[in-house]
N, C-alpha and C positions, 0 to 999 in steps of 0.2 A: 116739096123741097125747093128752096130758093136757089137761084144761080149765085155763084160766088166768083169774084174776080181777083186775080193776083195783082198785088201792088208791092211797092218797096217803101219801107220807112228808112230814111237816112239821117244820120247825125254827122255833121261836118264840123271838124275842129280846126283850130289854128287862128290866124288873124282873119276872121270872117265876118266880124261886125264892124260897122262904120266904114265899109269899103264898097257899098252898093251891091252886096252879095245877093240880097233878096230880090231886088229889081232885075239883076242880071239872070238869076235863076228863073224868074217868071218869063223873061224874054226868051231864054234858051228852051224852056218847056213849051212855049208857044211855037217856036220854030220846029220842034220835034213832034209836036202834036200829043204831048202827054198832059194829063190832068192831075190835079192834086192841090197842094199848098206848100208854103214855105214860111218859116217864122224864126225870129231870134229866140234863143233860150237864155235863162237867167245866168247860166254858167259860162256864157260867152260863145257857145256853139250856135250853129244854125241847124234846125230840124226841117225835114221835108218829107212829104208823102208824094210818091210818083206812081201814077197808074197809066197804063197804055200797053202797047205791044211789047213783047220781050225785047225786040231790037231797039225800040225807042227808049225803053227803060235802061237798057245797058248803055246806050249812047249818052243818056242823061247822067248816069252815074260817072262815066268817064269825064264828062264835062265838069261835074261837081268836084272831081279830084284836082282839076286845074284851077277853077274859079275865075273870077274876073281880074282884070289888071288891078293891082293894089292889094289883092288878097294873097295870103300865104297859107294854103291848105296843108295841115299836117296829118290829117286822117279823115277817112270817110267810112263809117260803120254802117252796114246795111242789114236789114231784116226783111225777109219776104213775109207778107201778111195776106190775109184773105179779106175782101170787102164784100158786103152784101150789095152795095151799090157803088158804082164808080163816080167820082166827082164830075160835075158837068164842065168845069173849067179849071184854070190854075190861078190860085189867089195868094196874095201876101196876107197872112192872117195875124201877124204880130211881130 
């Protein structure tokens, strides 16, 4: 039986593209010590995968609700998922 790790998949909506949201997200993730990825979606939202301790994940979600200067976040939808392996770092993937 393999170990599984909890993570959160988030979709951030609002004015979140063209405002440095992905770079800001990566920087915040590094500060909090979470791993995963962030990317722009075709519908204008931003998607992220966040893995780490429960406290760090919660803190990251709270930061995503604010976003960087210039962003206007209208919503953050989250879904807890299980991973077979946690990401080694935090990357901008698209």
